[in-house]
N, C-alpha and C positions, 0 to 999 in steps of 0.2 A: 453485393462486391463492390458496386460501383460506388456506393457511397463512402466505404469503408477506404477507398483510390481517392476520391475527392479528400475525405478530410487529411490522406497524408498528403496529397498533393499542396492542402492550403497550410500545414502545419510546416512544410519544406520551404514553402513563399514568406511564413511569415519568420523560419529562423534565419530565414536567406535577408530578409527585411531587418533583421535586428542587428545581425552579424554587418550589415554595411551602416547602417546606423552608428554602430559601436567603433566601427572604423573611421566613420566621419567626425564623429565627438573628439576621438584621438589626433586626428588631423588638424583639427581646429582650436581644441583647446588643450590643446598637449601642455603648452608653456604653464595653464593654470592648472594643471592636474599635479604639473610637478611642482609647482609652487605650494602647492597643500599639502602634498605629499611628504613636505621639507620642513614646513611650518608644522607641521601636528605629528611628525610622527621623527624626525629629525634624525634619521637611517642613515640617508642620503648626505653625507657631508661633506662628499667631492663628487662630484659628476663634469661630464664637458662642461665648457662655454658656452651657453647662452649670446644670443646680440646685447648689448647695452641699449640703453636710451639714446644715446649720442651717436648709435650709429643712424640712426632715421631722421636725423638734421639733416639739411639742407645742405648737397654737395658733398657727402660722405661719398665712398667708396661702395657701401651696399644700394644707394639711392641711383646712384652711376650706373652699377648694373642690373637695377630691376630699370630703368630708361631703354639700356640697350638688347635686353633681352626682350622689351616690348618692341623697338626701332627692329630687327630681328624675324618678330613675327607677323609684325605688319607690312614688311619688305617680305616675306614666303608667301603671307595671303595674294598680296597683291599680284606676285606671278602667279598664283591659282588663280584667278581670278581672269589674268590675261588670256592665261593658256585655254582654260573654258568658251569666254566669247570666239576665241580662235576656232576652235573644233566647233564650235555651233554654226559659228560664219559658214564655216568647211562643208557641216555635213547640208544647210540649206542650199550651197552651191551645187552638192551631187547630186539633189533632188531635180535642180533644174536642169545643168547642164550636163550631168554628168560622169564620164572621166574628165573631160575633158575638164574639169574642174581643180580637178588632180594638178597642183604645180607640176612641170617636169626637173629633175634634177639636172645642174648644170654641170657639166664635165668641168676638171680643171684643167689648164693647157700649161704641160710641161715644157719648161726651156730648160733644152741643154746647158749644163753650165759651163762658162768659160773661163779656163784658166789665167791666171795674170800671168804675163810673162817674169820670170825671175831676174831679180837683179841679185848680182854678190854685189857689197859695199864693204869696205874694208876702212875700218877704222883705226888711226894710227893712236896709239896710246901716248902719251907726253912724257916727257921722264921727269922721273921725280925730284921736286926742289928743297935742299936741305934747309932747314931751317938755322939761317947766321946767327940770329941775335934773340934767342930763347927770352922770354920775360914776364919775370915771377910777380904778381899781384900779391901785396901784404891784406886787402881788403876785398870787399866786392865790389865798393863802391869806385877804386883803383880802377879796378879792370872794366867797370861799365865807362868810365869816363873814356877811354882810351877804344871804346869800339867805334862803329861807325853810325855816321849821321842818321841813317834810318832805325836801326835796331835802337838808335837814344830817344830818338821821337816816339816809337812807341813805347820803349817803356814809361817813356813823359807822362805817356796818354795814359798811360795803364794806371798808372798814380795817380793820376788827378781823378778819376774814376773810382779808385777805391778810396779817397779821401773824402770824395764826397756822397760818398752811398749811404743812406739811410743809416742807423744804428740796428744792430740787431736790438729786440725787443721781450725776448722773450728765450731761458734757458733750458736746456735739452733738456735735464733733470730737474724736478723739483727740489728746491733746496732756499732754507733759509734765510742764505746770506749769500745772494749770486755774487762769482768771482767777476770783477770788470776786464780781467787781465783776459778769461776766455774769450769774450767776446758776450755775454748776454748783460742782463741787469745792472746798475748799478747798485753798491753793497746799501742794505736797508738802511732809513732813519734809524737815528742813534736814541732810543727810548728814553727820552728825560723826563722828569716829572712834569715838566708844562706839556711837553708833546702827548704826555698817556691824558693828564688831566684834559686838553681839548679833546682826544680821539674817545674818551668815555662821554663827550656830548652826542648830543642828536645827529646823525650821520646824515649832511646835508645833500639834497638832491636835486635837481635841475632835469630840464625838458629833453638832455641829450642824454641822460645816466640809461644804462639797462639792470635788469636786477635777474637773478638768476634764482629759482625756486628748486631746491634738492631736498628728494625723502621719500618716504615709504606710504603706505594709504593715510597715514594721520596728516603729511602734507595735503594729498589727494582731496582731501576733505578741507582742506585749509586754502588750497592755492586760490581757489575762483574767488573766497572774500578778501584776498590778498591782490589779486591782480586787478578788481575793478575797485578797491579805495586806493591804492598805489596811482592807477591810473586817474580817476576823479581830481584826487588830494595833491599829485605832485608831477600830473602827466608824465610819468615815466612808463616805459612797457615792461613787460615780464615775459621772461622765457619758464618754462611747467616742465619740469622732466622727471617729477615725480611717478614713482612705478612702487603698486602696492606688492606686497611679501618680501620686500626689498630691505639691507641693510650693509652693516660691515661685519656682521660675521660669517658669511657667503662667498666671498669672490668670485669662489669660481662658478656661481651660479647669475652673479651681477656686480661688479667690479663699478661702487661707486668712485672712487680717486681717481679711477681712469674715466669714467665717466665725467666728472667735474676736468679733467685737463682737456678729453676733447671737446668740448664745450667752451673752453676757451681759446680754442685754438682758430673755430670756428665765428667767434664773436667775441669781442672786449667787451667784460661787464663790470661795471660798477659795484655792485654788493651781490653777494651768495648770501641766503638765508636758506639755514639745514636746519629739518627737524627728522631727525632719525632715531632709533634705538628703540621701539618697540617690537621688532624682530630678531633682536642678536642678544638677547639673555639666554643663548644655549651652550653648550661646548663648543668645542673643534677638535679639529683632526690639523694637526702642521704637519706636514713629513711624514706621517704615517703614526704620528705620534698624539694618542686621545689627552686634550687639555680642559681641564672643568671648567666652567663658568666663574667668574670671581678668581680665580686662582692669581698666582703674579705671571707664572707664562701667559696667560689667556690675557690680563691685561698689561701686558707690554708687547704683545702682538697687536690686538684692538689698539693699543694709545698710538700704535706706528701708522695705523691705517686715519684713525682722527688727525694727526698731524702733518700727513701727506695731503689729506682736504685743505689745512690751514694754510700750508705753503705753498701750495697750490695759489690760492687768494693771494696770499703777501706777494708772490713774485712776481704778480701781473698787478699789483698796486690797488687792488680791489679792497674791500669791507664785505667783513661775513658776522654774521647772526648767527650764532647757536644755537636752537630753541632748545632748553631741557626737557624730557621726558616725564611728562606728571606719573604720579601712583599710578600703576595699572591694576585693576580688581580682580585679575582675573587670577583661580588659585595659582596657575602653575607660573606666574610670573609676579606675585606679590613679594617686593621688598628688593626689587631689584633695579628700581630703576634707581637709586643714591646709588649704586658702583660704574651706573656708566656715566651719570650726570658729571662727578667729580671728575672722571676724564677729561669729560668736555673741559668742564671751567679748568683744569687745569693746563690741558696742552691750550687752549683760547689766551692761557693768562702770560702763556711765555711771548704772545706774540702781542702785546699790547694796542700799538698804533693799528692795526691791522684787522684783529678778531674781537668778540666779544659773547660771554656768555650769559643768556635769558633766561632765569629761573621760570618756571611756569607753575611752579606751585601755589607762590602765592593767589594766583589769581584762580586756581582751575578749582582749589580743596576751601573747605572751611577751615581745618586748623591750620594750615599751612606744609601738610608732610603725609596725610589720609588721604584715600583712595576717598571721594565724595559724586554721588551720583547727582545729589541735588543740592542747588547754591541757592539761599537766600539774599536775593538783588535790591538796592533800594527802589528801583521802580518796578520792579517784575514780581516779586514777591520770589515763591521756594519756585526756579524752575530745573529743567531735568538738564544737565550738561555732559552727562555722557550716558553710551548707549548699553542696552542689556549684555553686551559683551565683556563688560569691563576695560575696556584698550579704545574704544574710538569715541566720536564727539556728538553730538546734537547739532542742530541747527544754532542754535543759541551757547555752546560750546566753541565753536566756531567763531562766533563773533566774540568773543570773551577774547578767544588767542589773537584773531586778527587786532582786534583794537589793543592788548599788550605789544603784537609786534610792529604796530604804526607808532607807537610811542617813541619807538626808535630813533626817527627819521623827521626833518623836518626841512623846510625849503631855502634854497642856496641864498636867495632875497631877503629872507623873514630875520630881522635881529632880534625879533618874541619868541624864538621856534619853543616849543616845550622842551623841560629838562627829559634826559633820556630813563627811563625806572631804572630802579637798583640793578646792579650786575653782580652775579655772585662771586663772590670769593673763592680760590681754589684752594679750599676745602674737602677733607674727605668726605663730608656731608654739605653739599653747597648751602648757604643760604644767602638771602637778599642780603647786600650790603647796604650802607648809607646810600642816598641820592649823590650821584656825582653833580660839581656845581656846574653850571652854562660858563661855556666861556666865548668870544665875540668869535663872528664868523669869518674872521681871517684867518685863525689859531686852526677852526673846525675844516675850512677848508681845505688849507693846507695837508692834512692828515686825509682827509678824505678819498684821496688816492693813490 
């Protein structure tokens, strides 16, 4: 009988332990589990918004709220410790002195209030004075000229401060051509053939520039190589906001356009490098309507989200490098990358002075278009560049991608900067174009910011 009860007790403890461990796993890894469900089953197309990567940047409301809660917690426990010390001290005094250690209460001294003597004050109202000579001013300026000296001086002071105030440098909403009358940025420069030719050359960098890295798990693997090489070759710092299992198809889960906008509110970036798309070849639900991947409604919605990121970069006079999605080898993703790359190429071509599309197929495939797991390199022979999942890259694949990305940049003071890699033209299936001719540093620097 005792052994049976012991076994039941052990089963109960094991069940409680498993339940506790499961709840702890959901609490700690809830976001990762939700991402796995979204990317694997694609049935939860719309759900509550989760915090974006920008919410974890310094000086954001989330960080401030965490700091406030931490300060309140410290203040609370400080009070508890002080009370504990006081009680322990009182307990020791009671053992030594007895009841004499208990502080005697102090009775309050009540003083009878003295009512002030009431005085009756009579105020005589002045007689109304009629305006004998009413003046009608034709303009506000005429009215201002006839006001008192004090008011005039105040208005002059306000006008002086307004005229010397710094101009507004950010638009309220992302737009390709901000309106100067609204107090936003000046109109975007005209895309003349000369300006476009200069913009297609290397993006010149100096030590004051900052680079923003945007993307999914593909960028997470590429980012360390880019950050290290950009720091070593060009002395520039980078901010990596990449987040796995994200894209542009599910903004309710993670909103990349809003994240990029928030990043520019906190920091002035010179260049944005985007590597997205591996998590996007799925159907959408828009306002309760189910739309298929690759259809015209799907492409219109996806195109608008791509354009929003490009417009944000252009409004802040930064440069954007959008890396194309390489061929995907997973069965449910076969043949879907060209649809995404066509949208990236077409949208970046609309902003040639600020954005460029860089096709990755020529660098990561044997024939320029098909999924390739092993590549023949001149100095290494046959090397594995893609992992077994058909999506991600090996270390050697990341190095090839990093080298491809770095060829888009040059040193601002270097007149012999290497020419940029071919940029794909906005066609339905992006293909590499002829190399852009190198231009002088002056034109490149003008179009850089």
